[in-house]
RODO-2510 file (C-alpha; in nm, 4 decimals, decimal comma):
residues 620
     n   res          X          Y          Z
     1     m     6,0753     6,1824     1,5569
     2     c     6,1038     6,4855     1,7773
     3     g     6,3280     6,6973     1,9930
     4     i     6,3743     6,6302     2,3635
     5     a     6,4958     6,8467     2,6508
     6     g     6,5024     6,8685     3,0280
     7     k     6,6837     6,9319     3,3523
     8     v     6,7355     6,7557     3,6846
     9     h     6,8609     6,9325     3,9959
    10     a     7,1163     6,7707     4,2224
    11     d     6,9144     6,8961     4,5203
    12     r     6,6153     6,6597     4,5410
    13     q     6,4031     6,9317     4,7019
    14     r     6,4604     7,1941     4,4339
    15     p     6,1983     7,2164     4,1575
    16     v     6,2782     7,2723     3,7911
    17     s     6,1138     7,5729     3,6263
    18     e     5,8432     7,4632     3,3836
    19     a     5,9065     7,7873     3,1947
    20     l     6,2677     7,6757     3,1342
    21     v     6,1612     7,3389     2,9929
    22     r     5,9046     7,5062     2,7659
    23     r     6,1641     7,7574     2,6507
    24     m     6,3993     7,4726     2,5621
    25     c     6,1245     7,3015     2,3652
    26     d     6,0275     7,6223     2,1876
    27     a     6,3904     7,6649     2,0750
    28     m     6,3537     7,3514     1,8592
    29     s     5,9884     7,3728     1,7535
    30     y     6,0855     7,2840     1,3939
    31     r     6,1969     6,9385     1,5143
    32     g     5,8413     6,8665     1,6230
    33     p     5,5732     7,0969     1,4849
    34     d     5,2829     6,8565     1,5499
    35     d     5,2726     6,8329     1,9292
    36     e     5,4482     6,9305     2,2496
    37     g     5,4466     6,8115     2,6071
    38     v     5,6117     6,8861     2,9412
    39     h     5,6265     6,6955     3,2685
    40     v     5,7664     6,8631     3,5793
    41     e     5,8006     6,7091     3,9238
    42     t     6,0605     6,8049     4,1823
    43     p     6,3533     6,7835     4,1131
    44     a     6,3104     6,7095     3,7400
    45     g     6,1497     6,8489     3,4288
    46     i     6,1396     6,6891     3,0836
    47     g     5,9796     6,8011     2,7585
    48     m     5,9486     6,7256     2,3906
    49     r     5,8402     6,8552     2,0513
    50     r     5,6878     6,5847     1,8337
    51     l     5,6844     6,5163     1,4612
    52     k     5,4085     6,2560     1,4295
    53     i     5,5184     5,9428     1,2404
    54     i     5,3777     5,6369     1,4238
    55     d     5,0456     5,6190     1,6155
    56     l     4,9469     5,9732     1,5255
    57     e     4,6812     6,0032     1,7963
    58     g     4,8247     5,7913     2,0750
    59     g     5,1947     5,8685     2,0905
    60     h     5,1883     6,1871     2,3014
    61     q     5,4968     6,2508     2,5151
    62     p     5,6164     6,2707     2,7860
    63     m     5,4731     5,9234     2,8387
    64     a     5,4420     5,7450     3,1736
    65     n     5,4094     5,3822     3,2732
    66     e     5,0958     5,2605     3,4530
    67     d     5,1880     5,3803     3,8015
    68     g     5,3605     5,7001     3,6917
    69     s     5,6971     5,5963     3,8317
    70     l     5,8714     5,6268     3,4925
    71     w     5,8411     5,9190     3,2508
    72     l     5,9937     5,9067     2,9046
    73     v     6,0765     6,1444     2,6188
    74     f     6,2174     5,9866     2,3061
    75     n     6,3481     6,1097     1,9713
    76     g     6,3652     5,8556     1,6902
    77     e     6,2112     5,5291     1,5730
    78     i     6,2335     5,1730     1,7078
    79     y     6,2014     4,9395     1,4103
    80     n     6,1546     4,6166     1,6071
    81     y     5,8968     4,7608     1,8467
    82     r     5,6199     4,5263     1,7284
    83     q     5,8254     4,2171     1,8026
    84     l     5,9316     4,3583     2,1400
    85     r     5,5713     4,4486     2,2207
    86     s     5,4525     4,0962     2,1412
    87     d     5,7180     3,9483     2,3695
    88     l     5,6248     4,1896     2,6488
    89     e     5,2543     4,1134     2,6137
    90     q     5,3275     3,7422     2,6481
    91     r     5,4974     3,8244     2,9773
    92     g     5,1929     4,0110     3,1057
    93     h     5,2497     4,3731     3,0051
    94     r     4,9464     4,5756     2,8979
    95     f     4,9620     4,8606     2,6472
    96     a     4,7447     5,1708     2,6177
    97     t     4,8829     5,2957     2,2821
    98     a     5,0210     5,1579     1,9560
    99     s     5,3436     5,3619     1,9796
   100     d     5,7038     5,2484     1,9993
   101     t     5,7529     5,4914     2,2896
   102     e     5,5414     5,2801     2,5236
   103     v     5,7406     4,9699     2,4311
   104     i     6,0588     5,1355     2,5625
   105     l     5,8877     5,2128     2,8937
   106     h     5,7754     4,8541     2,9505
   107     l     6,1089     4,7143     2,8364
   108     f     6,2905     4,9427     3,0831
   109     e     6,0669     4,8161     3,3630
   110     e     6,2058     4,4673     3,2996
   111     q     6,5587     4,5279     3,1802
   112     d     6,6637     4,8658     3,3240
   113     t     6,9554     5,0080     3,1180
   114     a     7,0157     4,6665     2,9568
   115     c     6,7043     4,7343     2,7473
   116     f     6,8878     4,9677     2,5110
   117     s     7,0881     4,6832     2,3579
   118     l     6,7573     4,5206     2,2566
   119     l     6,6394     4,8204     2,0524
   120     r     6,6866     4,8298     1,6758
   121     g     6,6574     5,1796     1,5413
   122     m     6,7661     5,5374     1,5842
   123     f     6,7044     5,7038     1,9162
   124     a     6,7909     5,9547     2,1834
   125     i     6,6099     5,8740     2,5061
   126     a     6,5629     6,0505     2,8396
   127     l     6,3827     5,8629     3,1158
   128     w     6,2984     6,0010     3,4592
   129     d     6,2862     5,7296     3,7264
   130     r     6,0843     5,8739     4,0159
   131     r     6,1431     5,5860     4,2558
   132     r     6,5210     5,6135     4,2400
   133     c     6,5260     5,9866     4,1659
   134     r     6,7549     5,9376     3,8667
   135     l     6,7658     6,0430     3,5028
   136     v     6,8691     5,7895     3,2404
   137     l     6,9915     5,9007     2,8968
   138     a     7,0684     5,6796     2,5952
   139     r     7,1762     5,7198     2,2347
   140     d     7,1588     5,4740     1,9448
   141     r     7,4571     5,2654     1,8443
   142     l     7,5814     5,4673     1,5480
   143     g     7,4778     5,8136     1,6654
   144     k     7,1926     5,8852     1,4251
   145     k     7,0074     6,0916     1,6842
   146     p     7,1940     6,3617     1,8813
   147     l     7,1933     6,4189     2,2564
   148     f     7,3775     6,7061     2,4247
   149     y     7,4193     6,7605     2,7977
   150     a     7,5767     6,9998     3,0466
   151     l     7,6752     6,8946     3,3977
   152     n     7,7524     7,1261     3,6874
   153     e     7,7071     7,1462     4,0636
   154     e     7,3477     7,2601     4,0189
   155     g     7,2405     6,9631     3,8094
   156     l     7,2197     6,8135     3,4610
   157     t     7,0655     6,9830     3,1553
   158     f     7,0094     6,7963     2,8278
   159     g     6,8651     6,8554     2,4825
   160     s     6,8563     6,7426     2,1195
   161     e     7,0578     7,0443     2,0057
   162     l     7,3364     7,2454     2,1623
   163     n     7,1431     7,5709     2,1520
   164     v     6,8567     7,4014     2,3366
   165     v     7,0893     7,3280     2,6299
   166     l     7,2029     7,6904     2,6295
   167     q     6,8484     7,8039     2,7007
   168     d     6,9451     7,7189     3,0593
   169     e     7,1178     8,0394     3,1650
   170     t     7,3187     7,8601     3,4334
   171     i     7,5240     7,6925     3,1574
   172     p     7,8316     7,8990     3,0653
   173     a     7,9202     7,9359     2,6975
   174     e     8,2993     7,9525     2,7067
   175     i     8,4756     7,8357     2,3914
   176     d     8,6741     7,5119     2,4041
   177     e     8,9941     7,5905     2,2141
   178     q     9,0836     7,2224     2,1997
   179     a     8,7552     7,1556     2,0201
   180     i     8,8271     7,4351     1,7714
   181     d     9,1646     7,2769     1,6972
   182     a     8,9956     6,9412     1,6317
   183     y     8,7349     7,1131     1,4144
   184     l     9,0087     7,2495     1,1887
   185     s     9,1316     6,8953     1,1318
   186     f     8,7931     6,7385     1,0610
   187     l     8,5534     7,0239     0,9689
   188     f     8,3432     6,9095     1,2669
   189     v     8,3923     6,8789     1,6437
   190     p     8,4386     6,5090     1,7338
   191     q     8,2307     6,3559     2,0132
   192     p     8,2185     6,3829     2,3090
   193     r     8,3361     6,7430     2,2828
   194     t     8,1400     7,0390     2,1576
   195     a     8,2747     7,3842     2,0754
   196     l     8,1844     7,4879     2,4327
   197     r     8,3661     7,3665     2,7416
   198     s     8,0505     7,3183     2,9448
   199     v     7,8486     7,1106     2,6954
   200     r     7,9186     6,7570     2,5800
   201     k     7,7688     6,5049     2,3379
   202     l     7,6592     6,1704     2,4770
   203     p     7,8683     5,9295     2,2675
   204     a     7,7013     5,7011     2,0169
   205     g     7,6214     5,3587     2,1610
   206     a     7,6210     5,4852     2,5191
   207     h     7,3792     5,5311     2,8058
   208     a     7,4241     5,7466     3,1138
   209     v     7,2708     5,7717     3,4612
   210     y     7,2483     6,0913     3,6659
   211     e     7,1770     6,0173     4,0304
   212     d     7,2534     6,2135     4,3489
   213     g     7,4746     6,4576     4,1604
   214     s     7,6921     6,1928     3,9948
   215     f     7,6923     6,1170     3,6219
   216     d     7,8037     5,7790     3,4915
   217     v     7,8434     5,7107     3,1175
   218     q     7,8636     5,3508     2,9963
   219     s     7,9065     5,2107     2,6460
   220     y     7,6666     4,9326     2,5477
   221     w     7,7925     4,8987     2,1877
   222     s     8,1048     4,9949     1,9962
   223     v     8,2031     5,0006     1,6315
   224     p     8,3192     4,6481     1,5450
   225     a     8,6734     4,5835     1,4246
   226     i     8,7078     4,5373     1,0487
   227     s     8,8227     4,1901     0,9445
   228     p     9,1274     4,1909     0,7122
   229     g     9,1362     3,8105     0,6727
   230     e     9,0341     3,5611     0,4102
   231     p     8,6695     3,4613     0,3678
   232     s     8,5470     3,1485     0,5427
   233     r     8,2406     3,1289     0,3161
   234     p     8,1982     3,1579    -0,0606
   235     v     8,1178     3,5028    -0,1913
   236     e     7,7849     3,3794    -0,3267
   237     q     7,6771     3,3047     0,0294
   238     l     7,7924     3,6494     0,1439
   239     e     7,5870     3,8058    -0,1362
   240     e     7,2751     3,6149    -0,0398
   241     e     7,3037     3,6956     0,3294
   242     v     7,3780     4,0662     0,2793
   243     d     7,0944     4,0887     0,0266
   244     g     6,8620     3,9481     0,2936
   245     l     6,9895     4,1891     0,5585
   246     l     6,9411     4,4851     0,3242
   247     t     6,5917     4,3709     0,2347
   248     d     6,5002     4,3505     0,6033
   249     a     6,6646     4,6852     0,6823
   250     v     6,4704     4,8655     0,4101
   251     n     6,1411     4,6935     0,4928
   252     d     6,1781     4,7841     0,8604
   253     r     6,2171     5,1484     0,7654
   254     l     5,9053     5,1558     0,5494
   255     v     5,6771     5,1417     0,8564
   256     s     5,5083     5,4813     0,8782
   257     d     5,1649     5,6335     0,9308
   258     v     5,2595     5,9357     0,7155
   259     p     5,3776     5,9754     0,3516
   260     l     5,7232     5,8352     0,2767
   261     g     5,9767     5,8718    -0,0076
   262     a     6,3477     5,8504    -0,0885
   263     f     6,6431     6,0745    -0,1652
   264     l     6,7807     5,9799    -0,5072
   265     s     7,1111     6,1206    -0,6282
   266     g     7,1663     5,8631    -0,9021
   267     g     7,4666     5,7194    -0,7188
   268     l     7,4943     5,3546    -0,6220
   269     d     7,3804     5,3851    -0,2602
   270     s     7,0620     5,5876    -0,2974
   271     s     6,9737     5,4003    -0,6182
   272     l     7,0010     5,0605    -0,4497
   273     i     6,7936     5,1705    -0,1495
   274     t     6,5287     5,2953    -0,3921
   275     a     6,5354     4,9625    -0,5775
   276     y     6,4690     4,7739    -0,2547
   277     m     6,1845     5,0146    -0,1759
   278     c     6,0311     4,9530    -0,5177
   279     r     6,0413     4,5764    -0,4608
   280     a     5,8556     4,6198    -0,1311
   281     e     5,6201     4,9076    -0,2064
   282     g     5,5827     4,9328    -0,5834
   283     d     5,4887     5,3013    -0,5960
   284     v     5,7827     5,5056    -0,4596
   285     r     5,8356     5,8815    -0,4595
   286     t     6,1920     6,0006    -0,5193
   287     f     6,3508     6,3442    -0,4899
   288     a     6,6652     6,5007    -0,6345
   289     i     6,8204     6,8460    -0,6575
   290     g     7,0897     6,9970    -0,8764
   291     f     7,2507     7,3186    -0,9872
   292     e     7,4012     7,4600    -1,3011
   293     e     7,7693     7,3639    -1,2637
   294     g     7,7910     7,0530    -1,4813
   295     s     8,0751     6,8733    -1,3028
   296     f     7,8717     6,8697    -0,9796
   297     n     7,5228     6,8057    -1,1180
   298     e     7,3771     6,4537    -1,0878
   299     l     7,0208     6,5198    -1,1987
   300     d     7,0643     6,3273    -1,5245
   301     y     7,1824     6,0184    -1,3340
   302     a     6,8965     6,0420    -1,0840
   303     r     6,6498     6,0720    -1,3733
   304     q     6,7936     5,7606    -1,5383
   305     v     6,7515     5,5583    -1,2192
   306     a     6,3988     5,6887    -1,1628
   307     e     6,3004     5,5898    -1,5161
   308     a     6,4597     5,2448    -1,4821
   309     l     6,2811     5,1772    -1,1524
   310     g     5,9553     5,3490    -1,2418
   311     t     5,9424     5,5883    -0,9463
   312     h     5,7314     5,9010    -0,9161
   313     h     6,0283     6,1379    -0,9464
   314     e     6,0613     6,5068    -0,8668
   315     e     6,3686     6,7178    -0,9249
   316     f     6,4580     7,0807    -0,8783
   317     t     6,7455     7,3051    -0,9695
   318     v     6,7808     7,5327    -0,6702
   319     s     6,9405     7,8654    -0,5877
   320     y     7,1668     7,7967    -0,2956
   321     d     7,1605     8,1420    -0,1314
   322     v     7,4677     8,0423     0,0684
   323     r     7,5332     8,3770     0,2326
   324     d     7,1761     8,4091     0,3574
   325     l     7,1395     8,0430     0,4531
   326     m     7,4594     7,9753     0,6488
   327     p     7,3888     8,1872     0,9614
   328     d     7,0572     8,0120     1,0244
   329     l     7,2020     7,6722     0,9362
   330     l     7,4840     7,7193     1,1876
   331     d     7,2262     7,7935     1,4556
   332     h     7,0882     7,4425     1,4067
   333     f     7,4333     7,2921     1,4573
   334     g     7,5129     7,5216     1,7493
   335     e     7,8841     7,4959     1,6747
   336     p     8,1103     7,5358     1,3711
   337     f     8,0402     7,2699     1,1070
   338     a     8,2131     7,3087     0,7726
   339     d     8,1001     7,0148     0,5612
   340     s     7,9671     7,2236     0,2738
   341     s     7,7364     6,9407     0,1624
   342     a     7,5086     7,0537     0,4473
   343     i     7,3888     7,3217     0,2039
   344     p     7,2483     7,0864    -0,0634
   345     a     7,1289     6,8505     0,2134
   346     f     6,9167     7,1314     0,3570
   347     h     6,7698     7,2226     0,0184
   348     l     6,6968     6,8585    -0,0627
   349     s     6,5232     6,8151     0,2733
   350     r     6,3180     7,1302     0,2304
   351     m     6,2038     7,0256    -0,1158
   352     t     6,1262     6,6690    -0,0083
   353     r     5,9225     6,7857     0,2921
   354     r     5,6701     6,9481     0,0586
   355     d     5,5406     6,6015    -0,0322
   356     v     5,6450     6,3517     0,2371
   357     t     5,7305     6,3435     0,6078
   358     v     5,9791     6,0530     0,5988
   359     a     6,2615     5,9874     0,3496
   360     l     6,5049     5,6979     0,3160
   361     s     6,8648     5,7798     0,2273
   362     g     7,1814     5,6004     0,1215
   363     d     7,3867     5,7362     0,4131
   364     g     7,6332     5,4833     0,5505
   365     g     7,6894     5,2889     0,2304
   366     d     8,0423     5,4235     0,1873
   367     e     8,1481     5,3646     0,5484
   368     v     7,9980     5,0155     0,5758
   369     f     8,0806     4,8751     0,2294
   370     g     8,4019     5,0646     0,1520
   371     g     8,3090     5,3353    -0,0958
   372     y     8,5428     5,6267    -0,0310
   373     r     8,8488     5,6864    -0,2466
   374     r     9,0528     5,7334     0,0686
   375     y     9,0140     5,3614     0,1454
   376     t     9,1959     5,2649    -0,1723
   377     g     9,4273     5,5622    -0,1148
   378     w     9,5129     5,4213     0,2278
   379     l     9,6078     5,0854     0,0746
   380     w     9,8140     5,2535    -0,1980
   381     a     9,9853     5,4811     0,0560
   382     r    10,0963     5,1828     0,2601
   383     q    10,2452     5,0252    -0,0518
   384     y    10,4023     5,3562    -0,1548
   385     q    10,5709     5,3955     0,1843
   386     r    10,6823     5,0340     0,1883
   387     w    10,8425     5,0195    -0,1562
   388     t    10,9773     5,3702    -0,2190
   389     p    11,2757     5,5223    -0,0363
   390     a    11,2143     5,8170     0,1951
   391     p    11,4333     6,0625    -0,0093
   392     f    11,2187     5,9918    -0,3170
   393     r    10,8985     6,0552    -0,1191
   394     r    11,0346     6,3829     0,0172
   395     a    11,1191     6,4938    -0,3388
   396     v    10,7650     6,4130    -0,4508
   397     d    10,6321     6,6046    -0,1501
   398     r    10,8200     6,9125    -0,2734
   399     l    10,7151     6,8755    -0,6386
   400     a    10,3435     6,8016    -0,5913
   401     p    10,2488     7,1553    -0,4746
   402     m    10,3737     7,2923    -0,8073
   403     l    10,0753     7,1354    -0,9876
   404     r     9,7921     7,3820    -1,0398
   405     e     9,4482     7,2497    -0,9531
   406     p     9,1300     7,2882    -1,1619
   407     s     8,8025     7,3859    -0,9953
   408     v     8,6161     7,0627    -1,0788
   409     y     8,5267     6,7917    -0,8255
   410     y     8,8538     6,6228    -0,7288
   411     g     8,7295     6,2804    -0,8389
   412     q     8,7307     6,4145    -1,1962
   413     s     9,0862     6,5527    -1,1871
   414     r     9,3995     6,3378    -1,1868
   415     r     9,6093     6,6335    -1,0729
   416     k     9,3865     6,6876    -0,7724
   417     r     9,3839     6,3195    -0,6871
   418     f     9,7627     6,3026    -0,7133
   419     r     9,8138     6,6004    -0,4833
   420     r     9,5648     6,4643    -0,2302
   421     f     9,7392     6,1267    -0,2371
   422     v    10,0814     6,2790    -0,1726
   423     e     9,9456     6,4866     0,1147
   424     f     9,7624     6,1847     0,2542
   425     s    10,0688     5,9633     0,2372
   426     a    10,2744     6,2243     0,4220
   427     a    10,0011     6,2536     0,6863
   428     l    10,0015     5,8757     0,7350
   429     e    10,3725     5,8852     0,8093
   430     e    10,3023     6,1463     1,0760
   431     d    10,0028     5,9584     1,2189
   432     p     9,9169     5,6071     1,0879
   433     s     9,5514     5,6544     1,1876
   434     s     9,5108     5,9641     0,9718
   435     s     9,2063     5,9816     0,7499
   436     w     9,1940     6,1616     0,4176
   437     a     8,9176     6,3585     0,5890
   438     f     9,1763     6,5681     0,7767
   439     f     9,1841     6,9141     0,6201
   440     l     9,4479     7,1020     0,8190
   441     l     9,7398     6,8861     0,9276
   442     q     9,9610     6,9569     1,2279
   443     a    10,2242     7,1360     1,0199
   444     d     9,9567     7,3556     0,8601
   445     k     9,8157     7,4490     1,1984
   446     a    10,1598     7,5194     1,3446
   447     r    10,2027     7,7912     1,0807
   448     l     9,8465     7,9169     1,1094
   449     y     9,8039     7,9509     1,4876
   450     t     9,9147     8,2537     1,6837
   451     p    10,1371     8,1758     1,9841
   452     a     9,8534     8,2777     2,2178
   453     f     9,6086     8,0324     2,0618
   454     a     9,8669     7,7527     2,0411
   455     e     9,9371     7,7872     2,4130
   456     c     9,5721     7,6981     2,4882
   457     l     9,6088     7,3562     2,3266
   458     e     9,7189     7,0240     2,4661
   459     d     9,8220     6,7764     2,1956
   460     g     9,6498     6,8817     1,8734
   461     g     9,3026     6,7533     1,9406
   462     r     9,2954     6,4437     1,7235
   463     p     9,1336     6,1277     1,8539
   464     h     9,4363     5,9025     1,7966
   465     s     9,3877     5,5371     1,7127
   466     a     9,6069     5,2319     1,6950
   467     a     9,8356     5,2244     1,3926
   468     d     9,6806     4,9077     1,2512
   469     i     9,3161     5,0194     1,2754
   470     d     9,1185     5,0119     0,9510
   471     l     9,0100     5,3501     0,8143
   472     m     8,6551     5,2211     0,7718
   473     q     8,6442     5,1591     1,1450
   474     v     8,7860     5,5079     1,2123
   475     d     8,5190     5,6633     0,9912
   476     q     8,2351     5,4647     1,1490
   477     a     8,3415     5,5879     1,4929
   478     t     8,4103     5,9535     1,4029
   479     y     8,3231     6,0827     1,0567
   480     l     7,9925     5,8962     1,0371
   481     p     7,8280     6,0135     1,3637
   482     d     7,9864     6,3576     1,3840
   483     d     7,9685     6,4617     1,0184
   484     i     7,7394     6,2520     0,7981
   485     l     7,4686     6,1817     1,0554
   486     a     7,4944     6,5173     1,2327
   487     k     7,4573     6,6921     0,8976
   488     m     7,1533     6,4901     0,7988
   489     d     6,9849     6,5231     1,1368
   490     r     7,0236     6,9022     1,1610
   491     t     6,9388     6,9808     0,7992
   492     s     6,6409     6,7465     0,7765
   493     m     6,4950     6,8305     1,1155
   494     a     6,5283     7,2005     1,0342
   495     c     6,2672     7,1176     0,7690
   496     s     6,0611     6,8848     0,9956
   497     l     6,1628     6,5808     0,7872
   498     e     6,2592     6,2407     0,9256
   499     v     6,5419     6,0615     0,7406
   500     r     6,6098     5,6893     0,7791
   501     s     6,9303     5,5075     0,6788
   502     p     6,8930     5,1343     0,6004
   503     f     7,2676     5,0861     0,5441
   504     l     7,3169     5,1706     0,9127
   505     d     7,1078     4,8891     1,0527
   506     h     7,3471     4,7681     1,3222
   507     r     7,2996     4,4026     1,2225
   508     l     7,4248     4,4871     0,8740
   509     v     7,7140     4,6931     1,0132
   510     e     7,8223     4,4063     1,2375
   511     y     7,7921     4,1522     0,9564
   512     m     7,9953     4,3623     0,7131
   513     a     8,2667     4,4244     0,9715
   514     a     8,3291     4,0487     0,9734
   515     v     8,3407     4,0276     0,5919
   516     p     8,7051     4,0225     0,4822
   517     r     8,8371     4,3498     0,3438
   518     r     8,9000     4,2002    -0,0018
   519     w     8,5233     4,1915    -0,0578
   520     k     8,4967     4,5611     0,0210
   521     v     8,8124     4,7417    -0,0905
   522     t     9,1244     4,6503    -0,2863
   523     l     9,3923     4,8596    -0,4526
   524     r     9,1694     4,9016    -0,7588
   525     e     8,8087     4,8433    -0,6528
   526     r     8,5640     4,9667    -0,3918
   527     k     8,2260     4,8416    -0,2698
   528     i     8,3003     4,5086    -0,4314
   529     l     8,0338     4,3013    -0,2549
   530     l     7,7693     4,5750    -0,2761
   531     r     7,8215     4,6129    -0,6510
   532     r     7,7755     4,2398    -0,7009
   533     i     7,4428     4,2575    -0,5171
   534     a     7,3349     4,5743    -0,6980
   535     r     7,3677     4,4095    -1,0405
   536     k     7,0522     4,2133    -0,9597
   537     y     6,8518     4,5348    -0,9323
   538     l     7,0221     4,8210    -1,1193
   539     p     7,1626     4,8925    -1,4693
   540     d     7,5391     4,8514    -1,5081
   541     s     7,5657     5,2146    -1,6187
   542     i     7,4661     5,3271    -1,2694
   543     i     7,6753     5,0702    -1,0850
   544     d     7,9962     5,1340    -1,2786
   545     r     7,9967     5,5120    -1,3130
   546     p     8,2606     5,7054    -1,1122
   547     k     8,1688     5,8231    -0,7634
   548     q     8,0516     6,1841    -0,7533
   549     g     7,9783     6,2709    -0,3911
   550     f     7,7062     6,5006    -0,2607
   551     s     7,9075     6,8177    -0,3055
   552     i     7,8895     7,1776    -0,4210
   553     p     8,1259     7,3819    -0,6436
   554     l     8,2855     7,5543    -0,3448
   555     n     8,6142     7,6145    -0,5247
   556     g     8,4540     7,8212    -0,7975
   557     w     8,2141     7,9961    -0,5613
   558     l     8,5009     8,1262    -0,3471
   559     q     8,6706     8,2555    -0,6605
   560     g     8,3462     8,4129    -0,7838
   561     p     8,0138     8,4900    -0,6109
   562     l     8,1366     8,4257    -0,2542
   563     r     8,4753     8,5953    -0,2912
   564     d     8,3702     8,9262    -0,1341
   565     w     8,2147     8,7442     0,1600
   566     m     8,5337     8,5421     0,2087
   567     e     8,7464     8,8568     0,1910
   568     e     8,5257     9,0255     0,4513
   569     l     8,5121     8,7338     0,6976
   570     l     8,8857     8,6623     0,6635
   571     s     9,0154     9,0166     0,6229
   572     t     9,3475     9,0963     0,7865
   573     h     9,1672     9,3222     1,0332
   574     a     8,9105     9,0540     1,1268
   575     v     9,1711     8,7804     1,1649
   576     r     9,4000     8,9996     1,3759
   577     d     9,1158     9,1046     1,6058
   578     r     9,0091     8,7431     1,6562
   579     g     9,3575     8,6482     1,7705
   580     y     9,3485     8,2801     1,6739
   581     f     9,5381     8,2850     1,3442
   582     e     9,8309     8,4644     1,1843
   583     p     9,6818     8,7192     0,9390
   584     q     9,9574     8,6778     0,6813
   585     v     9,9177     8,2989     0,6744
   586     v     9,5437     8,3352     0,6145
   587     r     9,6136     8,5906     0,3406
   588     t     9,8535     8,3481     0,1727
   589     l     9,5883     8,0752     0,1774
   590     i     9,3408     8,3113     0,0105
   591     d     9,5897     8,4213    -0,2551
   592     d     9,6996     8,0656    -0,3345
   593     h     9,3375     7,9687    -0,3855
   594     l     9,2396     8,2708    -0,5940
   595     q     9,5422     8,2326    -0,8193
   596     g     9,4754     7,8624    -0,8764
   597     r     9,7954     7,7362    -0,7185
   598     r     9,5958     7,5011    -0,4965
   599     d     9,2329     7,4249    -0,4250
   600     l     9,2084     7,5427    -0,0637
   601     s     8,8327     7,5852    -0,0686
   602     q     8,7685     7,3411     0,2169
   603     q     9,0296     7,4981     0,4429
   604     l     8,9088     7,8510     0,3691
   605     w     8,5477     7,7463     0,4149
   606     a     8,6364     7,6041     0,7563
   607     l     8,7893     7,9372     0,8587
   608     m     8,4908     8,1297     0,7206
   609     v     8,2384     7,9120     0,9043
   610     l     8,4333     7,9447     1,2289
   611     e     8,4401     8,3233     1,2029
   612     l     8,0719     8,3356     1,1139
   613     w     7,9843     8,1152     1,4133
   614     l     8,1956     8,3271     1,6472
   615     r     8,0185     8,6413     1,5281
   616     r     7,6761     8,4826     1,5761
   617     r     7,7761     8,3758     1,9244
   618     t     7,9035     8,7254     2,0157
   619     r     7,5758     8,8874     1,9098
   620     r     7,3931     8,6734     2,1609
***
C-alpha cells in the first residue's frame, strides 16, 4: 500500500523536474511513511511513498524489469500474485524479489494492458514504458484505490490524491460547477469528474495509455447486471458456493508480513468477516469505537460478537472534535465530501493503527448482498406507484412534510422512514434510476440555486441510467467507489492503515450479480442469502437485529454543539458573498431543522462542507 505520483511531458525531449515528483510524494507522506522512491528519465518522472505490507525488504519502488525498459509504481495489493508468479516462472521469468509489484512487471511484459484483467486485488498502477515512450495507468475493478490525473498540452500529471496532482503548478484549479451540482445530489462528486475542471478520476475498472500527447481510456471490466430472474439452482447450492467464495476472499486478504486485525461494529457484515478470520487464523484482533448518544452507539453489539467469537477486542469511546478535524480531513479528499461517517471512519482507523497495519472490513456487503433499506424501498415504491392513483400520491406528498422528525437514526423512527419513502417515491417518478442516496432533488436545487449559478449548469449533473436498472447495480457503479471506498481509502490512509474488503472480491461480486434478486432483497427481507450463510457462524441475535449503519448523531449536533459553526458557515452574509445559493432558502433550511419540522442535517452538512472546502481552497 502506498501513494503514487508522476508526470510525463508531451515533448519527448523535455525532462520532468525531480523536485516536482518529490514534492508530490511529500504531499502524501502519510500514505507511505516507510519508504519513498523516485525515477526520472526524460520525458517522464514517477514516484511513490510506501507503507510496507508484503516483502518488507525487497519491495522498493519504483521497480524496473531486468533491462530497465519498464518502470512501475503501484498502490494496493494483488491477492493472486503467488499463483501468477508460479505461472510466469514456468514460462521462464526470473524474479529478484518476493513482492507482488514485480509480478505485475513480468505479467505486463507478456500481456501488455490485457494483464490487468488477470489481477485479483485492489490497485492503482502507473507504468512507464521506455521503449514506446508511453505511460500506462490502471485502476482496480471496483475502484478501491484512487487515481487522479490532469491532462493538458504540456503533458499528463497523475497522483493518488487530488491535492497531489495540484502540486504541479501548471494545473489550473478552477471549480467545476457541474461537479458541485452533482455533489449536492450525492454528497460526493461522481467519477470521472472532480470538483476541479482540470482534474479527473480514472474510472474504476479502466486502464489508460498516454502516448505522443494523446490519452486513451479503456474499460476492462464493468459492474455486472443484476439478475431479476428465478434461480436455476437450489438455494442450498448457492449457499455452499457463496460460502466457499467468501472463505477464499477472506483467506486471500490475510496474507501480510505485518500485524493484521478487523473492524468490528457488531453488524452482520463486519461480524461475518471476523468469523471467517477466526476460522482461518484463530487469534484475531478486533477494534470498535462508539460515542455517548445511545441510538447511534454499537459498542455493546460489537462486544457481544467479540465474546462469541473469542477475539482480542479493543474498544474506545472517542471525542469527535468535528470542527477541528474536518478541515484536515477535507484536505485528504481534495474536494467536498459530505458523508459524515468519514468522521467515525477516521477515528476508527487512527485507533486501529496503534496496534496493526492492516484491517479487514465489511465494506461492500450491503451493495453486493442487498442490505440497504432503499432496496426494499425501491420495490415498495414501484408497487406504490403501480397500485395507487396519482391524485392520492400527490395528497400524501403534501401531508408527509407535516410530520415532525425526531433526532434519532432514521432506521429507528417510523416517521422518518415514512417521510423518506414518500420523498423517494416522488423522486423515482421524476427519474426511475434515482437512488435513496440523493439528498437534494432537482426541485430542491431549483429553489436553492441563484440564477447565476444555475446558468453554469447543463442538465443537473446526475449520471442517468436506464429506467429498468437495479439500484444495487447503480450503487456498485457510483455510491460504492465514490463514497464508501473513497471514504475508507482517505480516512485509513490518513492514518497509514491499509483496509481490505473481502466482500468486494470481484469473483464474489460477479457471482452474486447472477443470483436472482429474490435471494437478496424482497419487499420484506434483505440480505437473504447472506443471512442464511451467517447462521452457521454467528448468533441469531446478531443476524436478526435491525440495521444501524456507521453513522453519527449529526441531527442533534447541528441543533447543539455544532449550531454556532453552522450559523457562521451558512450565515446570510457568507451565502450571499459566495453567490451559489439563495440566502433566504438556506435560512429556511436552517430554521426548519432547528425547529424540528424536518431532519435536514445531511443537506445542511453538505452545504457546510462545501463552504468549508471553498474557504480552504481560497486560502491557498
